[in-house]
N, C-alpha and C positions, 0 to 999 in steps of 0.2 A: 569585240566591237559589235554593237547591235544595229543592224539595218532594219528599219521599219518600212513597211510597204503600204502604199496607197492603192495599188492595184496589181494584178498579176496576169492579166489577160493579154492575148494577142490582138492585133488590129481588128480581126473579124470576130472577136469574142468579147464585145463591149460590156456585157453584163458583169464581167470580173474587173472592169476598169483597166485602163492602160497600165502596163507594167512601169512602175516608178518606185524608187526607194529614197529614204532620207535618213540623215543623222541630225538629231537636235541636241545641242549642248548649251544649256542656259539660253541666252538670247541669240544664239548662232544656229543657222540651219544650212546644211549641205544637201542638195537635192540631185538625185541621179535621174535624168530625163524628165520631160514635162509635156506629156502627150495631151490630147484633146480633153481628157477627163480630169487631168491632174490638178489644175488650178481650183476647180470647184471642190475637189476633195480636200485640198489644203485648207480652204476656207471652212467647209462644213465640219471638218474634224478638229478645227481650232489649232492647227499646226502653226499658223502664222501669228497667233496671239502672243504678244510680247517680244516678237523677234525684232532684232535691230541689225542683223546682218544676214543676207541670203546669198548663198553660193550655189550656182547651177552648173552642172556638167551635162552635156548633151552628147550622146553616143553617135547619133547620126540624124539625118534630117527627114526621115519618114514622119508623117503627121502624128502617129501614135507615140512618138518619142519627143516631139517638139511643138505640137500643135497649140498649146496654151502658154508657151513661153512668153509671148508678147503680153498677154494679160497679166502674167505674174510680174513682169518688169514694170508695167504701168502701175499696177497696184502698189508695188514696193515704193515707187517714186511719189505717187500722188496721195496714197492713203497711209503708208507707213513712214514716209518722209526720208527715204534714203535710196540711193541707186543700187539695184541688184548687181552682184558680181558674177560674171560669166567666166567660168574656168575654161581656158583654151589648151588644147594639146601643144606641148612644146614643139617648135619647129614645123608647125603645120599652118603656114600662112594662108594657103588657099582655103583651107577649111574655116579658119578664123574669118576670112573675108566673106565666105558663103553664109556663115552664121550671122555676121554683121548685116549682110544684105537682107536676110530673112527678118531680122528684127526691124530694119528700116521699113520693109513692106508691112509689118505689123503696126507701124506707126510709132515705133520706139526710137526716139532721137538719141544721138550719141551721149547727150548729157544725162540720159535717164538710166544708164548702166555703165559699168566699167568692165574691162577685160583684164584677167591676169593669167599667166601661164600656170600649168598644173604644179610645177615645181615650187611655186610661191604660195601654195595653200598651207597656211600655218595656223597654230593655235587650237587645234582640236586634240583632245586627250586620247580619243579613240584610235588614232592612227598617227604615225610619224611621217608618212609620205603617201601622196596620192598621185597616180600616174594614168595617163591614157595609153592604151596599147592598140596599135592598128590591127584590125581583123578584116575578114571578108564576110560580107552579108549580101547586100545588093551590089553587084559588080558595077553599077552605074553611079555609085556614090561612095564617098569616104566614110568608113565606119570604124568604131573603136569599142574595145572592152575597157574595163577599169580594174586597177589593182591598188589595193591598200596594203601598205606595210604596217603591221600592228605589233604591239608588245607580245601578243599571244600567237604569232605565227603567220599573219597575212590573210587577206580576204580577196578572193577573185570574183569579179562580177562581169559576166560575159556580154551583157546587153544582147543585141541580135547578132547571130553569127551562124555560119554554116560549116564551121570546122572546129577541130579541137586543138589546133597548133598552139594557140595562146594559153589554153588550159594546161597543156602538157609542159610548156615552158615555165608556167607558174609553179606547177607541182615539182618541177626539177629544182627551181630556185627557192622554194618554200616547202621543204620536206615534211613539215608538220603544220599544215594550214589550219587556220581557225575556222574558215567556212568557205564554201564554193557556192555561188549563185549563178545558175546556168539556165539559159533559155533552151527549151527543147520541145519537140512536137512528136505526136504519134503518127503524123502523116508522112509517108515515105513515097516519094515519086522522083523521077529524073528531073534535075534542075532545081530541086528544092533549095531555097536560100536560107532555110532554117535547119538547125541541128536536130537530128532525130534522137529519140530516147535510146535506141539500140546503139548508135554510135557513141553517145555519151556514156552508156554503160561500159562499152569497150575501152573507154579512155580513163575511167575513174577506178582506182583500186577498190576492191570490195570493202576494205576497212574504212574507207572514207565516204561510202555512199550515203550514210545517214547524215553526214555533214554537207552533203550536196543538195542544195535546195533548188528545185525546178521552178521556173517562172515562165511568163509569156505563154500561158496555156492556151491551146487552140480549141479547147472544149472540155467538158467534164470527163470524157473518156481518157483524155491525156493525163489528168491528175490521177485517175484510177490506175492506169497502167504504170505511171511513175511510182506510185506507192507499192504496187505489187512487185516492182523490180527492186525495191529497197531504198528508193530515194525519198527525201522529204519534200514537202511542198511549202513554198513561202506563205506564212500567215499574213493576213491583210488587216490593217487597222479597222476597228469597229466604226460604224457610221456615227 
């Protein structure tokens, strides 16, 4: 399964764009997160050209992960002629309500989008199942990682997190993973709500480090250290 990236930067490293990935199959698009820079990059890179279905999954409600979701929803409805589909985590009614309120504040009326639970995402050949997995990032909000079950072993996408529990559980249930996409930082300080590269290295078997793609970079030194440790860095779509 090929995830393509619109950006790979952390919130305070905007030159790399907000971290967001997508799958495009024919006229269908599935987007993982939609931060402040994402809508413009979708347009500028032609990703929305010819699309007739847009599915968006939002890992949490920090601005660099949801800041242009309203613009995308309005564009789908008024310019492309269909309501955007927001994928909701199964059994997380409070989070679904929060996301709905956010869209309302963005001026997105109920008629402009629809909601479906993650278990109902169907029709993509790249994966057989898509899941939200609760994780810990900012303790003041609900946060999720994403898991794709694929014909070639499964894909893990951490989004923002400060722990490796979900990654370890994924590796236990998917002993031959296709790819791991994990946010990590070279900044290490008490109370850090992001995962450090050193903790990531301790959690990933060396044989899988090349298949572990670091994202949400907090600066160029983070990418350099990640490469030196044996990790890969997510590539970003050309402008």
